C-alpha positions as CSV (number, residue, x, y, z in Angstrom):
1,M,21.5,-12.8,8.2
2,L,19.4,-10.0,9.7
3,N,21.9,-7.4,8.5
4,A,21.1,-8.4,4.9
5,I,17.5,-7.0,5.2
6,A,17.3,-3.3,4.3
7,K,15.4,-1.1,6.7
8,L,12.5,0.6,5.0
9,Y,11.4,3.0,7.8
10,Y,13.2,4.7,10.7
11,T,11.7,6.3,13.9
12,I,12.4,9.9,14.7
13,T,14.8,8.7,17.4
14,E,16.8,6.7,14.9
15,V,16.9,9.5,12.4
16,S,17.9,12.0,15.1
17,K,20.9,9.8,15.9
18,I,21.7,9.3,12.2
19,I,21.5,13.0,11.3
20,G,23.0,14.2,14.6
21,E,20.1,16.7,15.3
22,E,17.6,16.8,18.2
23,Q,14.1,15.5,17.5
24,H,12.5,18.9,18.0
25,V,14.8,20.3,15.2
26,L,13.6,17.5,12.9
27,R,9.9,18.4,13.7
28,Y,10.7,22.1,13.1
29,W,12.2,21.3,9.7
30,E,9.1,19.3,8.8
31,R,7.1,22.5,9.2
32,E,9.5,24.7,7.4
33,F,10.4,22.5,4.4
34,P,7.6,21.2,2.2
35,Q,9.9,18.7,0.6
36,L,10.1,16.8,4.0
37,K,6.9,14.9,4.7
38,P,7.5,11.8,6.7
39,Q,4.5,9.5,7.0
40,K,2.9,8.5,10.3
41,N,2.1,5.0,11.3
42,R,-1.1,3.8,12.9
43,A,0.0,5.0,16.3
44,G,0.7,8.5,14.9
45,N,4.5,8.2,15.1
46,R,6.6,9.6,12.4
47,V,8.3,7.0,10.1
48,Y,11.1,8.2,7.9
49,T,12.1,6.6,4.6
50,D,15.6,6.7,3.1
51,K,14.4,9.6,0.9
52,D,13.3,11.6,4.0
53,V,16.8,10.9,5.6
54,A,18.5,12.1,2.4
55,T,16.3,15.3,2.4
56,L,17.2,15.9,6.0
57,R,20.9,15.5,5.2
58,V,20.6,18.2,2.4
59,I,18.7,20.5,4.7
60,Q,21.3,20.0,7.4
61,R,24.2,20.7,5.1
62,L,22.5,23.9,3.7
63,L,21.7,25.2,7.2
64,R,24.7,24.1,9.2
65,M,27.6,23.9,6.7
66,E,26.6,26.3,4.0
67,R,25.1,28.7,6.5
68,Y,21.8,29.3,4.7
69,T,18.9,30.8,6.5
70,V,15.8,28.6,6.7
71,A,14.1,30.8,4.1
72,G,17.1,30.7,1.9
73,A,17.5,26.9,2.2
74,R,13.7,26.5,1.4
75,E,14.1,28.7,-1.7
76,Y,17.2,26.9,-2.7
77,L,15.6,23.5,-2.5
78,R,12.5,24.8,-4.4
79,T,14.3,26.5,-7.3
80,N,17.8,25.1,-7.9
81,S,18.4,22.2,-10.2
82,V,21.3,20.0,-9.2
83,Q,22.8,19.9,-12.7
84,A,23.0,23.7,-12.9
85,E,24.5,24.1,-9.5
86,V,27.2,21.5,-10.3
87,A,27.9,23.1,-13.7
88,N,28.4,26.5,-12.1
89,G,30.6,25.0,-9.4
90,H,28.3,26.2,-6.6
91,V,27.8,22.8,-5.0
92,D,30.4,20.3,-3.8
93,A,30.0,16.7,-5.1
94,P,28.5,15.2,-2.0
95,L,25.8,17.8,-1.8
96,A,25.1,17.5,-5.5
97,Q,24.7,13.8,-5.1
98,E,22.3,14.2,-2.2
99,L,20.3,16.9,-4.0
100,Q,20.1,14.7,-7.1
101,E,18.7,11.8,-5.1
102,V,16.2,14.0,-3.2
103,N,15.1,15.8,-6.4
104,E,14.6,12.6,-8.3
105,A,12.7,11.0,-5.4
106,H,10.4,14.0,-5.0
107,E,9.8,14.4,-8.7
108,M,8.7,10.8,-8.9
109,D,6.4,11.2,-5.9
110,G,4.9,14.4,-7.2
111,L,4.4,12.9,-10.7
112,A,2.8,9.7,-9.4
113,A,0.5,11.7,-7.1
114,R,-0.6,14.1,-10.0
115,Q,-1.1,11.2,-12.4
116,E,-3.3,9.4,-9.8
117,Q,-5.4,12.5,-9.3
118,Q,-5.8,13.6,-12.9
119,P,-3.7,12.4,-15.9
120,G,-2.2,15.3,-17.7
121,L,-2.5,17.7,-14.8
122,R,0.1,20.5,-14.9
123,T,1.3,23.0,-12.3
124,P,0.0,26.5,-12.9
125,S,2.5,29.4,-13.4
126,A,2.9,32.1,-10.9
127,D,1.1,34.5,-13.3
128,E,-1.9,32.1,-13.5
129,V,-2.1,31.8,-9.7
130,A,-1.9,35.6,-9.3
131,A,-4.7,36.0,-11.8
132,V,-6.9,33.6,-9.9
133,V,-6.1,35.4,-6.6
134,R,-7.1,38.7,-8.2
135,E,-10.3,37.3,-9.5
136,L,-11.2,35.7,-6.1
137,R,-10.5,39.0,-4.4
138,S,-12.8,40.8,-6.9
139,I,-15.6,38.3,-6.3
140,S,-15.1,38.6,-2.5
141,E,-15.4,42.4,-2.8
142,E,-18.5,42.2,-4.9
143,L,-20.1,39.8,-2.4
144,R,-19.2,42.1,0.4
145,K,-20.8,45.1,-1.4
146,A,-23.9,43.0,-2.2
147,S,-24.2,42.0,1.4
148,T,-23.8,45.6,2.6
149,N,-26.5,46.8,0.1
150,A,-28.9,44.0,1.2
151,N,-28.6,45.1,4.8
152,D,-29.4,48.8,4.0
């Protein structure tokens, strides 16, 4: 009877056993991969969802089996669509399925969060971000000059 109830959250100890990695490795991966964001309970302990476990499985496969570097795996997860990878034959079926599940879950999370904040909000392009950074640097330089002139 109890086995029929699906578990919603897992502790880091449980996930460590499921994935087969040490707890410190899981914590390190949290810092390195923005796709992995387990929640914390009231006591401050990490609680992993099925989506988090699926993300960890993908990260593990990329790092351990596919031999990606951490930076390479991060970039891979950030840029590659599962459909393109499967069509090109670059991903085996199990990884493709895991990536598909993770991508869909993260897309839904991101969409929901953006819609809650501001309906119609879009992600800026890299060029737009670069333009804002240039403008901020210019403003910072002008403020620095004005501060130097005021002190003279």
